[in-house]
ROSE-4610 file (N, C-alpha, C; in Angstrom, 1 decimal, always signed):
// ROSE-4610
residu = [X/X/X/X/X/X/X/X/X/X/X/X/X/X/X/X/X/X/X/X/X/X/X/X/X/X/X/X/X/X/X/X/X/X/X/X/X/X/X/X/X/X/X/X/X/X/X/X/X/X/X/X/X/X/X/X/X/X/X/X/X/X/X/X/X/X/X/X/X/X/X/X/X/X/X/X/X/X/X/X/X/X/X/X/X/X/X/X/X/X/X/X/X/X/X/X/X/X/X/X/X/X/X/X/X/X/X/X/X/X/X/X/X/X/X/X/X/X/X/X/X/X/X/X/X/X/X/X/X/X/X/X/X/X/X/X/X/X/X/X/X/X/X/X/X/X/X/X/X/X/X/X/X/X/X/X/X/X/X/X/X/X/X/X/X/X/X/X/X/X/X/X/X/X/X/X/X/X/X/X/X/X/X/X/X/X/X/X/X/X/X/X/X/X/X/X/X/X/X/X/X/X/X/X/X/X/X/X/X/X/X/X/X/X/X/X/X/X/X/X/X/X/X/X/X/X/X/X/X/X/X/X/X/X/X/X/X/X/X/X/X/X/X/X/X/X/X/X/X/X/X/X/X/X/X/X/X/X/X/X/X/X/X/X/X/X/X/X/X/X/X/X/X/X/X/X/X/X/X/X/X/X/X/X/X/X/X/X/X/X/X/X/X/X/X/X/X/X/X/X/X/X/X/X/X/X/X/X/X/X/X/X/X/X/X/X/X/X/X/X/X/X/X/X/X/X/X/X/X/X/X/X/X/X/X/X/X/X/X/X/X/X/X/X/X/X/X/X/X/X/X/X/X/X/X/X/X/X/X/X/X/X/X/X/X/X/X/X/X/X/X/X/X/X/X/X/X/X/X/X/X/X/X/X/X/X/X/X/X/X/X/X/X/X/X/X/X/X/X/X/X/X/X/X/X/X/X/X/X/X/X/X/X/X/X/X/X/X/X/X/X/X/X/X/X/X/X/X/X/X/X/X/X/X/X/X/X/X/X/X/X/X/X/X/X/X/X/X/X/X/X/X/X/X/X/X/X/X/X/X/X/X/X/X/X/X/X/X/X/X/X/X/X/X/X/X/X/X/X/X/X/X/X/X/X/X/X/X/X/X/X/X/X/X/X/X/X/X/X/X/X/X/X/X/X/X/X/X/X/X/X/X/X/X/X/X/X/X/X/X/X/X/X/X/X/X/X/X/X/X/X/X/X/X/X/X/X/X/X/X/X/X/X/X/X/X/X/X/X/X/X/X/X/X/X/X/X/X/X/X/X/X/X/X/X/X/X/X/X/X/X/X/X/X/X/X/X/X/X/X/X/X/X/X/X/X/X/X/X/X/X/X/X/X/X/X/X/X/X/X/X/X/X/X/X/X/X/X/X/X/X/X/X/X/X/X/X/X/X/X/X/X/X/X/X/X/X/X/X/X/X/X/X/X/X/X/X/X/X/X/X/X/X/X/X/X/X/X/X/X/X/X/X/X/X/X/X/X/X/X/X/X/X/X/X/X/X/X/X/X/X/X/X/X/X/X/X/X/X/X/X/X/X/X/X/X/X/X/X/X/X/X/X/X/X/X/X/X/X/X/X/X/X/X/X/X/X/X/X/X/X/X/X/X/X/X/X/X/X/X/X/X/X/X/X/X/X/X/X/X/X/X/X/X/X/X/X/X/X/X/X]
num = [1/1/1/2/2/2/3/3/3/4/4/4/5/5/5/6/6/6/7/7/7/8/8/8/9/9/9/10/10/10/11/11/11/12/12/12/13/13/13/14/14/14/15/15/15/16/16/16/17/17/17/18/18/18/19/19/19/20/20/20/21/21/21/22/22/22/23/23/23/24/24/24/25/25/25/26/26/26/27/27/27/28/28/28/29/29/29/30/30/30/31/31/31/32/32/32/33/33/33/34/34/34/35/35/35/36/36/36/37/37/37/38/38/38/39/39/39/40/40/40/41/41/41/42/42/42/43/43/43/44/44/44/45/45/45/46/46/46/47/47/47/48/48/48/49/49/49/50/50/50/51/51/51/52/52/52/53/53/53/54/54/54/55/55/55/56/56/56/57/57/57/58/58/58/59/59/59/60/60/60/61/61/61/62/62/62/63/63/63/64/64/64/65/65/65/66/66/66/67/67/67/68/68/68/69/69/69/70/70/70/71/71/71/72/72/72/73/73/73/74/74/74/75/75/75/76/76/76/77/77/77/78/78/78/79/79/79/80/80/80/81/81/81/82/82/82/83/83/83/84/84/84/85/85/85/86/86/86/87/87/87/88/88/88/89/89/89/90/90/90/91/91/91/92/92/92/93/93/93/94/94/94/95/95/95/96/96/96/97/97/97/98/98/98/99/99/99/100/100/100/101/101/101/102/102/102/103/103/103/104/104/104/105/105/105/106/106/106/107/107/107/108/108/108/109/109/109/110/110/110/111/111/111/112/112/112/113/113/113/114/114/114/115/115/115/116/116/116/117/117/117/118/118/118/119/119/119/120/120/120/121/121/121/122/122/122/123/123/123/124/124/124/125/125/125/126/126/126/127/127/127/128/128/128/129/129/129/130/130/130/131/131/131/132/132/132/133/133/133/134/134/134/135/135/135/136/136/136/137/137/137/138/138/138/139/139/139/140/140/140/141/141/141/142/142/142/143/143/143/144/144/144/145/145/145/146/146/146/147/147/147/148/148/148/149/149/149/150/150/150/151/151/151/152/152/152/153/153/153/154/154/154/155/155/155/156/156/156/157/157/157/158/158/158/159/159/159/160/160/160/161/161/161/162/162/162/163/163/163/164/164/164/165/165/165/166/166/166/167/167/167/168/168/168/169/169/169/170/170/170/171/171/171/172/172/172/173/173/173/174/174/174/175/175/175/176/176/176/177/177/177/178/178/178/179/179/179/180/180/180/181/181/181/182/182/182/183/183/183/184/184/184/185/185/185/186/186/186/187/187/187/188/188/188/189/189/189/190/190/190/191/191/191/192/192/192/193/193/193/194/194/194/195/195/195/196/196/196/197/197/197/198/198/198/199/199/199/200/200/200/201/201/201/202/202/202/203/203/203/204/204/204/205/205/205/206/206/206/207/207/207/208/208/208/209/209/209/210/210/210/211/211/211/212/212/212/213/213/213/214/214/214/215/215/215/216/216/216/217/217/217/218/218/218/219/219/219/220/220/220/221/221/221/222/222/222/223/223/223/224/224/224/225/225/225/226/226/226/227/227/227/228/228/228/229/229/229/230/230/230/231/231/231/232/232/232/233/233/233/234/234/234/235/235/235/236/236/236/237/237/237/238/238/238/239/239/239/240/240/240/241/241/241/242/242/242/243/243/243/244/244/244/245/245/245/246/246/246/247/247/247]
x = [+94.5/+93.4/+92.0/+92.0/+90.7/+89.9/+88.6/+87.8/+87.8/+87.5/+87.5/+86.1/+85.4/+84.1/+84.2/+83.5/+83.4/+82.0/+81.7/+80.3/+80.3/+79.4/+79.2/+78.3/+78.9/+78.1/+77.6/+78.4/+77.9/+78.5/+77.6/+77.9/+77.5/+77.2/+76.7/+77.7/+77.3/+78.2/+78.1/+78.7/+78.7/+77.4/+76.4/+75.1/+74.0/+74.3/+73.2/+72.3/+72.8/+72.0/+71.4/+70.1/+69.4/+69.2/+69.4/+69.3/+70.4/+71.5/+72.6/+73.5/+74.1/+75.2/+76.4/+77.3/+78.5/+79.5/+80.6/+81.5/+82.0/+81.8/+82.4/+82.3/+83.4/+83.5/+84.2/+83.4/+83.9/+84.4/+85.7/+86.3/+86.7/+86.4/+86.6/+87.2/+88.3/+88.9/+89.1/+89.7/+89.9/+90.9/+91.8/+92.9/+92.7/+91.7/+91.6/+90.3/+89.9/+88.7/+89.1/+88.7/+89.1/+88.1/+88.1/+87.3/+88.2/+87.6/+88.1/+87.2/+87.8/+87.0/+86.0/+85.7/+84.9/+84.1/+83.2/+82.5/+81.7/+81.2/+80.5/+79.4/+78.7/+77.6/+78.0/+79.3/+79.7/+79.4/+79.4/+79.1/+77.6/+76.8/+75.3/+75.2/+75.9/+75.8/+76.3/+77.4/+77.9/+76.8/+76.2/+75.2/+73.9/+73.6/+72.4/+72.6/+73.9/+74.1/+74.8/+74.8/+75.3/+76.8/+77.6/+79.0/+79.6/+80.3/+80.8/+82.0/+82.0/+83.2/+84.4/+84.2/+85.3/+86.1/+85.6/+86.3/+87.2/+87.1/+87.8/+89.3/+90.2/+91.6/+92.2/+91.8/+92.4/+91.4/+91.6/+90.8/+91.8/+91.5/+92.3/+91.5/+92.2/+91.5/+92.1/+91.2/+91.7/+92.0/+91.2/+91.5/+90.7/+91.0/+90.6/+89.4/+88.4/+87.1/+86.2/+85.2/+84.4/+83.5/+83.1/+82.3/+83.2/+84.5/+85.4/+86.1/+86.3/+87.0/+86.2/+85.1/+84.4/+83.8/+83.7/+83.2/+84.2/+85.5/+86.5/+86.3/+85.9/+85.7/+84.6/+83.5/+82.5/+82.9/+83.7/+84.2/+85.1/+86.0/+86.9/+86.2/+85.3/+84.5/+83.7/+83.1/+82.3/+83.3/+84.5/+85.4/+85.8/+85.9/+86.3/+85.2/+83.9/+82.9/+81.8/+81.6/+80.5/+81.0/+81.9/+82.3/+83.4/+84.0/+85.1/+86.3/+86.6/+87.6/+88.9/+89.5/+90.9/+91.9/+91.5/+92.5/+93.0/+94.2/+94.7/+94.0/+94.0/+93.4/+94.4/+94.6/+95.5/+94.7/+95.0/+94.3/+95.4/+95.3/+96.3/+95.7/+96.5/+96.0/+97.0/+96.5/+97.4/+98.2/+99.3/+100.1/+99.2/+99.3/+98.5/+97.2/+97.0/+95.7/+95.5/+96.6/+96.4/+96.0/+96.7/+96.3/+94.9/+94.5/+93.1/+92.1/+92.3/+91.4/+91.3/+92.4/+92.4/+91.7/+91.9/+91.2/+89.7/+89.3/+87.8/+87.3/+88.0/+87.5/+87.3/+88.3/+88.2/+87.1/+86.8/+85.6/+84.3/+84.2/+82.9/+82.8/+83.9/+83.9/+85.1/+85.0/+86.2/+86.8/+88.1/+88.7/+88.9/+88.2/+88.2/+89.6/+90.4/+91.7/+92.7/+92.5/+93.4/+93.1/+91.9/+91.6/+92.2/+92.7/+93.3/+92.2/+92.5/+91.5/+91.2/+92.2/+91.9/+92.4/+92.9/+93.4/+94.5/+95.4/+96.4/+95.9/+96.1/+95.6/+96.8/+97.0/+98.2/+97.8/+98.5/+98.3/+99.5/+99.2/+100.2/+100.0/+101.0/+101.0/+101.5/+100.6/+101.0/+101.7/+102.7/+103.5/+103.1/+102.8/+102.4/+103.4/+102.8/+103.6/+104.4/+104.4/+105.2/+104.2/+104.6/+103.8/+104.0/+102.9/+103.0/+102.4/+103.1/+102.5/+101.8/+100.5/+99.6/+98.9/+99.4/+98.8/+99.0/+97.9/+97.9/+97.8/+97.8/+97.5/+98.8/+98.8/+99.8/+99.0/+99.3/+98.5/+99.4/+99.0/+99.7/+98.8/+99.3/+98.5/+99.0/+98.0/+98.4/+97.7/+98.5/+98.0/+96.9/+95.8/+94.7/+94.4/+93.4/+93.1/+91.8/+92.0/+90.9/+91.4/+91.5/+92.1/+91.3/+92.0/+91.4/+92.2/+93.2/+94.0/+95.1/+95.3/+96.3/+96.3/+97.3/+97.2/+96.0/+95.4/+94.3/+94.8/+94.3/+94.8/+93.7/+94.1/+93.4/+94.2/+93.5/+94.2/+94.1/+95.2/+95.2/+95.6/+94.7/+94.9/+95.0/+96.1/+96.3/+95.9/+95.0/+94.5/+94.6/+95.6/+95.9/+96.2/+95.4/+95.6/+94.7/+93.9/+92.9/+93.3/+92.9/+93.2/+91.9/+91.7/+90.5/+91.1/+90.7/+91.2/+90.0/+90.3/+89.3/+89.9/+89.1/+89.6/+89.7/+88.9/+88.7/+87.9/+88.0/+87.3/+88.4/+88.1/+89.0/+88.3/+88.9/+88.6/+89.5/+89.3/+90.1/+91.6/+92.4/+93.9/+94.4/+95.5/+96.1/+96.6/+96.6/+97.0/+96.0/+94.8/+93.8/+94.1/+94.9/+95.3/+96.1/+97.2/+97.9/+97.1/+96.3/+95.4/+94.5/+93.9/+92.9/+93.4/+94.6/+95.1/+95.1/+94.4/+94.3/+93.6/+93.0/+92.2/+91.0/+90.8/+89.6/+88.3/+88.4/+87.3/+87.9/+87.5/+87.8/+86.6/+86.6/+85.5/+85.8/+84.9/+85.3/+84.1/+84.5/+83.5/+83.0/+81.7/+81.1/+80.0/+80.4/+79.5/+78.5/+78.9/+78.0/+77.9/+76.9/+76.7/+77.6/+77.5/+78.4/+79.3/+80.3/+81.2/+80.5/+80.5/+79.8/+80.7/+81.5/+82.4/+83.8/+84.8/+86.1/+86.3/+87.3/+87.7/+86.9/+85.9/+85.1/+84.9/+84.7/+84.5/+83.1/+82.9/+81.6/+81.6/+80.4/+80.2/+80.8/+80.6/+81.0/+82.6/+83.2/+84.7/+85.2/+84.6/+85.0/+84.8/+83.7/+83.5/+84.6/+85.0/+86.1/+87.4/+87.6/+88.8/+88.7/+87.5/+87.2/+88.2/+88.6/+89.5/+90.9/+91.2/+92.6/+92.7/+91.5/+91.6/+92.0/+91.6/+92.0/+91.7/+90.6/+90.2/+89.2/+89.1/+88.2/+86.7/+86.5/+85.1/+85.1/+84.2/+84.1/+82.8/+82.8/+81.5/+81.6/+80.6/+80.5/+79.9/+80.4/+79.9/+79.9/+79.5/+79.6/+78.8/+77.6/+76.8/+75.8/+75.7/+74.7/+73.3/+72.3/+70.9/+70.7/+71.3/+71.2/+71.8/+72.9/+73.5/+72.7/+72.1/+71.3/+70.0/+69.5/+68.3/+68.7/+69.9/+70.3/+71.0/+71.5/+72.4/+71.8/+70.5/+69.9/+69.8/+69.9/+69.8/+71.2/+72.2/+73.6/+74.3/+75.3/+76.1/+77.2/+76.7/+77.6/+76.9/+77.7/+77.2/+77.4/+76.4/+76.4/+76.4/+77.1/+77.0/+75.7/+75.4/+74.2/+74.6/+74.0/+74.2/+73.8/+74.7/+74.4/+74.7/+75.1/+75.4/+76.8/+76.9/+78.1/+78.6/+79.9/+80.6/+81.6/+81.7/+82.6/+83.7/+84.9/+86.0/+86.8]
y = [+84.4/+85.4/+84.7/+83.4/+82.7/+83.1/+83.1/+83.3/+84.8/+85.0/+86.3/+86.5/+87.6/+87.8/+89.0/+88.8/+89.8/+90.2/+91.5/+91.9/+93.0/+92.9/+93.9/+95.0/+96.1/+97.3/+98.0/+97.9/+98.4/+97.5/+97.1/+96.2/+96.7/+98.0/+98.6/+99.2/+99.6/+100.3/+101.8/+102.6/+104.0/+104.7/+104.0/+104.6/+104.2/+103.5/+103.0/+102.0/+101.2/+100.1/+99.2/+99.0/+98.1/+98.8/+100.1/+100.8/+100.5/+100.0/+99.5/+100.7/+100.6/+101.5/+101.2/+102.2/+102.1/+101.2/+100.8/+99.8/+100.1/+99.2/+99.3/+97.9/+97.3/+95.9/+96.0/+95.4/+95.5/+94.1/+94.1/+92.8/+92.9/+91.9/+91.9/+90.6/+90.7/+89.5/+89.8/+88.9/+89.1/+90.3/+90.5/+91.5/+92.8/+92.9/+94.2/+94.3/+95.5/+95.8/+96.8/+96.4/+97.3/+97.4/+98.4/+98.5/+98.3/+97.7/+97.7/+98.6/+99.7/+100.8/+101.5/+102.7/+103.6/+104.5/+104.0/+104.8/+105.9/+106.8/+108.0/+107.8/+106.7/+106.4/+105.6/+105.4/+104.4/+104.7/+106.0/+106.3/+106.0/+106.3/+106.0/+104.5/+103.7/+102.2/+101.7/+102.2/+101.8/+102.0/+103.1/+103.4/+102.6/+102.3/+101.5/+100.1/+99.5/+98.2/+98.0/+99.1/+99.0/+98.8/+99.3/+99.3/+100.6/+100.6/+101.8/+102.2/+103.4/+103.9/+104.1/+104.4/+104.7/+103.4/+102.2/+101.0/+100.5/+101.2/+100.8/+101.2/+100.3/+100.6/+101.1/+100.5/+100.7/+100.8/+101.6/+101.7/+101.5/+100.4/+100.1/+100.6/+101.2/+101.8/+101.1/+100.6/+100.0/+101.1/+102.2/+103.2/+104.5/+105.6/+106.9/+107.4/+106.6/+107.1/+107.3/+108.2/+108.6/+107.5/+106.5/+105.4/+104.4/+104.7/+103.8/+104.5/+105.8/+106.6/+107.8/+108.1/+109.4/+109.5/+108.4/+108.5/+108.9/+109.0/+109.4/+110.7/+111.8/+113.1/+113.0/+112.3/+112.1/+111.3/+110.2/+109.4/+110.2/+111.0/+111.8/+112.8/+113.5/+114.5/+113.9/+112.8/+112.1/+111.7/+111.3/+110.9/+112.2/+113.3/+114.5/+115.2/+115.1/+115.9/+115.1/+113.8/+113.0/+111.9/+111.1/+109.9/+110.3/+111.4/+111.8/+110.7/+110.3/+109.2/+109.7/+108.7/+108.9/+107.9/+106.7/+105.8/+106.2/+105.8/+106.2/+105.5/+106.1/+105.6/+105.6/+104.4/+104.3/+104.2/+105.0/+104.9/+104.6/+103.4/+102.9/+102.7/+103.1/+103.0/+103.4/+103.8/+104.1/+105.4/+105.6/+106.9/+108.1/+109.1/+110.3/+110.3/+109.3/+109.2/+110.4/+110.8/+111.9/+113.2/+113.5/+114.7/+114.7/+113.6/+113.4/+113.5/+112.9/+112.9/+114.4/+115.0/+116.4/+117.3/+117.1/+118.0/+117.7/+116.5/+116.2/+116.9/+116.8/+117.5/+119.0/+119.6/+121.0/+121.4/+120.6/+120.8/+120.7/+119.7/+119.5/+120.4/+120.6/+121.4/+122.3/+123.4/+124.3/+124.6/+124.5/+124.8/+123.6/+122.5/+121.3/+120.7/+120.8/+120.1/+120.8/+122.1/+122.9/+122.6/+122.0/+121.7/+120.4/+120.4/+119.2/+118.2/+116.9/+115.9/+115.4/+115.6/+115.1/+113.7/+113.0/+111.7/+111.6/+110.6/+110.4/+109.8/+110.5/+110.0/+109.8/+108.6/+108.3/+107.8/+108.3/+107.8/+107.0/+105.8/+104.9/+104.7/+104.9/+104.7/+103.2/+102.5/+101.1/+101.1/+100.2/+100.1/+98.8/+98.8/+97.6/+96.5/+95.3/+94.1/+93.9/+94.9/+94.9/+94.6/+93.7/+93.4/+94.5/+95.1/+96.2/+95.7/+95.9/+95.7/+96.9/+96.7/+97.8/+97.4/+97.8/+97.3/+95.8/+95.1/+93.6/+92.9/+93.7/+93.1/+93.1/+92.1/+92.1/+92.3/+93.4/+93.8/+93.8/+93.1/+93.1/+93.7/+94.8/+95.4/+95.0/+94.7/+94.3/+95.3/+95.8/+96.8/+96.2/+96.9/+96.5/+97.6/+97.3/+98.1/+98.9/+100.1/+101.0/+102.4/+103.2/+104.6/+105.4/+106.0/+106.7/+107.9/+108.3/+109.5/+109.1/+107.8/+107.3/+105.8/+105.0/+103.6/+103.0/+102.0/+101.2/+99.8/+99.3/+98.1/+97.1/+95.8/+94.7/+94.5/+94.1/+93.9/+92.5/+91.9/+90.7/+91.0/+90.6/+91.0/+89.8/+89.6/+88.5/+89.0/+88.4/+88.7/+87.5/+87.4/+86.1/+85.0/+83.9/+82.8/+82.8/+83.9/+84.0/+85.0/+84.8/+85.7/+86.2/+87.5/+88.1/+88.9/+88.6/+89.3/+90.0/+91.1/+91.9/+92.5/+92.4/+92.8/+94.4/+95.1/+96.5/+96.6/+97.7/+97.8/+97.6/+96.7/+96.4/+95.6/+95.7/+94.6/+93.5/+92.4/+91.2/+91.5/+91.1/+91.2/+90.0/+89.5/+88.4/+88.7/+89.9/+90.3/+89.7/+89.4/+88.9/+87.4/+86.8/+85.4/+85.3/+86.0/+85.9/+86.6/+87.6/+88.2/+87.2/+86.3/+85.4/+84.1/+83.7/+82.3/+81.9/+80.9/+80.4/+81.2/+82.3/+83.2/+82.4/+82.7/+82.1/+82.7/+84.0/+84.7/+85.7/+85.5/+86.5/+87.2/+88.5/+89.4/+90.0/+89.9/+90.3/+91.1/+92.3/+93.1/+92.4/+92.6/+92.0/+93.0/+94.0/+95.1/+94.7/+93.8/+93.5/+92.0/+91.6/+90.1/+89.8/+90.6/+90.5/+91.8/+91.7/+92.9/+94.2/+95.1/+96.3/+97.5/+98.0/+99.1/+98.7/+99.4/+99.1/+99.3/+98.6/+98.9/+98.3/+97.4/+96.7/+95.2/+94.4/+92.9/+92.6/+91.5/+91.0/+89.5/+89.0/+87.6/+86.6/+86.8/+85.8/+85.7/+86.9/+86.9/+86.2/+86.5/+86.0/+84.4/+84.0/+82.5/+81.8/+82.5/+81.9/+81.8/+82.6/+82.5/+82.0/+81.4/+81.0/+80.0/+79.0/+78.0/+78.6/+79.6/+80.2/+80.9/+81.3/+82.1/+81.3/+80.0/+79.1/+79.6/+80.3/+80.8/+79.8/+79.8/+78.9/+79.3/+80.6/+81.1/+82.4/+82.5/+83.7/+84.3/+85.6/+86.4/+87.6/+87.8/+88.9/+90.2/+91.3/+92.6/+93.7/+94.9/+96.0/+95.7/+95.2/+94.8/+95.8/+95.9/+96.8/+96.2/+97.0/+96.5/+95.2/+95.2/+94.0/+92.7/+92.9/+91.8/+91.4/+92.4/+92.1/+91.3/+91.6/+90.8/+89.4/+89.1/+87.8/+86.9/+87.5/+86.8/+85.6/+85.6/+84.4/+83.2/+83.5/+82.4/+82.0/+82.5/+82.2/+81.3/+80.6/+79.7/+80.6/+81.5/+82.4/+82.9/+83.4/+83.9/+85.4/+86.1/+87.6/+88.2/+89.3/+90.1/+90.8/+91.2/+92.0/+92.9/+94.1/+94.9/+94.2/+94.2/+93.6/+92.1/+91.5/+90.1/+89.8/+88.7/+88.4/+87.0/+86.9/+85.6/+85.4/+84.2/+83.8/+82.9/+83.3/+82.5/+81.7]
z = [+110.0/+110.1/+110.0/+109.7/+109.7/+108.4/+108.5/+107.3/+106.9/+105.6/+105.0/+104.4/+104.7/+104.1/+103.1/+102.0/+100.9/+100.7/+100.8/+100.6/+99.5/+98.6/+97.5/+98.1/+98.4/+98.8/+97.5/+96.5/+95.2/+94.1/+93.2/+92.1/+90.8/+90.7/+89.5/+88.6/+87.4/+86.5/+86.7/+85.8/+86.0/+85.9/+85.3/+85.0/+85.9/+86.9/+87.9/+87.3/+86.3/+85.7/+86.8/+86.7/+87.6/+89.0/+89.1/+90.3/+91.3/+90.9/+91.8/+92.1/+93.3/+93.7/+92.8/+92.7/+92.0/+92.8/+92.1/+92.6/+94.0/+94.9/+96.3/+96.9/+97.1/+97.6/+99.0/+100.0/+101.4/+101.8/+102.3/+102.7/+104.1/+104.9/+106.3/+106.8/+107.6/+108.2/+109.7/+110.4/+111.8/+112.0/+111.0/+111.2/+110.5/+109.6/+108.9/+108.2/+107.8/+107.0/+105.9/+104.7/+103.6/+102.5/+101.7/+100.5/+99.3/+98.3/+96.9/+96.1/+95.7/+95.0/+95.9/+95.5/+96.3/+95.4/+94.6/+93.7/+94.4/+93.5/+94.1/+95.1/+94.9/+95.8/+97.1/+97.3/+98.3/+99.7/+100.1/+101.5/+101.7/+100.8/+100.9/+101.1/+100.2/+100.3/+101.6/+102.1/+103.4/+104.5/+104.5/+105.5/+105.3/+104.1/+103.8/+104.3/+104.2/+104.6/+106.0/+106.7/+108.1/+108.3/+107.4/+107.5/+108.0/+109.1/+109.7/+109.0/+108.3/+107.6/+108.5/+109.8/+110.6/+111.0/+110.7/+110.9/+109.8/+108.6/+107.4/+107.6/+107.4/+107.5/+106.2/+105.1/+103.8/+102.7/+101.7/+100.5/+99.3/+98.5/+97.3/+96.1/+95.2/+94.0/+92.8/+91.9/+90.6/+89.6/+89.5/+88.5/+88.9/+88.2/+88.7/+87.8/+87.7/+87.2/+88.3/+88.1/+89.3/+89.9/+89.0/+89.6/+90.3/+90.4/+91.2/+92.3/+92.2/+93.3/+93.7/+93.1/+93.4/+94.7/+95.5/+96.8/+97.9/+97.5/+98.4/+99.1/+98.3/+99.0/+100.1/+99.8/+100.8/+102.0/+101.7/+102.8/+103.7/+103.1/+103.9/+104.7/+104.1/+104.9/+106.0/+105.7/+106.8/+107.9/+107.6/+108.7/+109.5/+108.8/+109.5/+110.3/+109.8/+110.4/+111.1/+110.7/+111.3/+112.2/+111.7/+112.5/+113.5/+113.3/+114.2/+114.2/+113.0/+112.9/+113.5/+114.2/+114.7/+114.2/+113.8/+113.3/+111.9/+111.6/+110.2/+109.1/+107.9/+106.7/+105.6/+105.0/+103.8/+102.6/+101.6/+100.3/+99.3/+98.6/+97.7/+96.3/+95.3/+94.0/+92.9/+91.7/+90.6/+90.9/+90.3/+90.4/+90.1/+90.8/+90.7/+91.5/+92.3/+93.0/+94.0/+94.7/+95.7/+95.0/+93.9/+93.2/+92.7/+92.1/+91.5/+92.6/+93.8/+94.9/+95.4/+95.6/+96.1/+95.1/+93.8/+92.8/+92.9/+93.0/+93.2/+94.4/+95.5/+96.7/+96.5/+95.8/+95.6/+94.7/+93.7/+92.8/+93.6/+94.4/+95.2/+96.4/+97.1/+98.3/+98.4/+97.7/+97.7/+99.1/+99.2/+100.5/+101.4/+101.0/+101.9/+102.0/+101.0/+101.0/+102.0/+102.2/+103.1/+104.6/+104.9/+106.3/+106.8/+108.0/+108.6/+108.8/+108.3/+108.4/+109.9/+110.8/+112.2/+112.4/+111.3/+111.4/+110.3/+110.5/+109.5/+108.2/+107.1/+105.8/+104.9/+104.5/+103.8/+102.4/+101.4/+100.0/+99.5/+99.0/+98.5/+97.0/+96.2/+94.8/+94.5/+93.8/+93.5/+92.1/+92.0/+90.7/+90.1/+88.8/+88.1/+88.2/+88.6/+88.7/+90.0/+90.9/+92.1/+93.3/+94.1/+95.3/+96.3/+96.8/+97.8/+99.1/+100.2/+101.5/+102.0/+102.1/+102.5/+103.8/+104.9/+106.2/+106.2/+106.5/+106.6/+105.3/+104.2/+102.9/+102.0/+101.1/+100.0/+98.7/+98.0/+96.9/+95.6/+94.6/+93.3/+92.3/+91.7/+90.6/+89.2/+88.3/+86.9/+86.0/+85.1/+84.1/+83.2/+83.0/+82.2/+81.1/+80.3/+79.1/+79.4/+80.0/+80.3/+80.6/+79.5/+79.7/+80.8/+81.7/+82.8/+83.2/+82.4/+82.8/+83.7/+84.0/+84.9/+84.6/+85.0/+84.8/+85.5/+84.8/+85.4/+85.7/+86.8/+87.3/+87.6/+87.4/+88.1/+89.4/+90.5/+91.7/+92.3/+92.7/+93.4/+94.8/+95.8/+97.2/+98.0/+98.7/+99.6/+101.0/+101.6/+103.0/+103.8/+104.6/+105.4/+104.4/+104.5/+103.6/+102.4/+102.3/+101.2/+100.1/+98.9/+97.8/+97.2/+97.2/+96.5/+95.3/+94.1/+92.9/+92.2/+91.6/+90.9/+89.6/+88.6/+87.2/+87.1/+88.0/+87.6/+86.3/+85.6/+84.3/+83.2/+82.3/+81.2/+80.1/+78.9/+77.9/+78.2/+77.4/+77.7/+77.6/+78.5/+78.5/+79.2/+78.7/+79.4/+80.8/+81.2/+82.6/+83.5/+83.1/+84.0/+84.4/+83.6/+84.0/+85.3/+85.4/+86.7/+87.8/+87.5/+88.5/+89.2/+88.4/+88.8/+89.3/+88.8/+89.0/+90.5/+90.8/+92.2/+93.2/+92.8/+93.7/+94.3/+95.5/+96.2/+95.6/+95.2/+94.6/+93.5/+92.3/+91.3/+90.8/+91.1/+90.7/+89.4/+88.4/+87.1/+86.5/+86.0/+85.3/+84.0/+83.8/+82.6/+82.1/+81.5/+81.1/+80.1/+79.2/+78.1/+77.9/+77.1/+76.8/+75.6/+74.5/+73.4/+73.4/+72.6/+72.5/+72.2/+73.2/+73.0/+72.7/+73.6/+73.4/+73.8/+73.3/+73.8/+75.3/+75.8/+77.2/+78.3/+77.9/+78.8/+78.3/+79.3/+79.0/+78.7/+77.9/+77.6/+77.9/+78.1/+78.6/+77.6/+76.4/+75.4/+75.3/+75.4/+75.4/+76.7/+77.8/+79.1/+79.1/+78.5/+78.4/+77.6/+76.5/+75.7/+76.5/+77.5/+78.3/+79.7/+80.0/+81.4/+81.9/+81.2/+81.7/+82.0/+81.3/+81.5/+82.9/+83.5/+84.7/+85.9/+85.9/+87.0/+88.4/+88.6/+89.9/+90.5/+91.8/+92.5/+92.4/+92.3/+92.1/+91.3/+90.4/+89.6/+89.8/+90.0/+90.2/+89.3/+88.5/+87.6/+88.2/+87.8/+88.4/+87.3/+87.7/+86.7/+85.5/+85.6/+84.5/+84.0/+82.7/+82.1/+82.3/+81.9/+82.0/+81.2/+80.0/+79.2/+79.9/+80.5/+81.3/+82.5/+83.1/+84.3/+83.9/+82.7/+82.3/+81.9/+81.5/+81.1/+82.2/+83.2/+84.1/+84.7/+85.0/+85.7/+84.7/+83.4/+82.5/+81.9/+82.5/+82.0/+83.0/+82.6/+83.4/+84.1/+84.9/+85.6/+86.9/+87.8/+89.1/+89.0/+89.4/+89.3/+90.7/+90.8/+92.1/+92.2/+93.5/+93.8/+94.9/+95.0/+96.1/+97.4/+98.4/+99.7/+99.7/+98.6/+98.6/+99.2/+100.0/+100.7/+100.4/+100.5/+100.3/+101.4/+101.9/+102.9/+102.3/+102.5/+101.9/+103.0]
């Protein structure tokens, strides 16, 4: 498949810290284009950065919080009414994702679930620790510590000969070690500098475990205002909306 490009369309937290869009990571190779997470602002971010939603083959979800999946209703309605999408779309994530997405659509646009989308929309439930073939991708979910009404995952995604891994939202858990091991790019949430609240990572804890991750490149995302103020003075690389990496 050759090179793989990774672009942060949204690198923010749930609260728009730093004026950033919510989590949405766009990955493109010769054979496929996919998103990792699709936060509520993702359709706006895609159009801001010139990414055509109708070309996306797959959307992978780490967990079912609005800043990570809340853009799906808008994405689906755009495909139905604006872009005239015809190609199939696969949405893969934790158990219960189809019900949660349909419930969100009904809250936002009552009656929308009963309308035919005009394209094949497939939902795939990922099982912790099991490799799933999702189109051109091999996806391995690892359970993490972040209550969301359903299992929350870190995702290890094999795309051709490259591996993109993402922590999702979580406090430190040893599940991040196999997620990141040998990855060409490990994207890791880092909400705080010091331990702030449960269920999220902080920079000091991550630094304590850095050598265990054994990834080729580490990029921090989902940062609070405090972390955004500090990131340029830390021995770490931070994500930014619009920033790209080529693997």
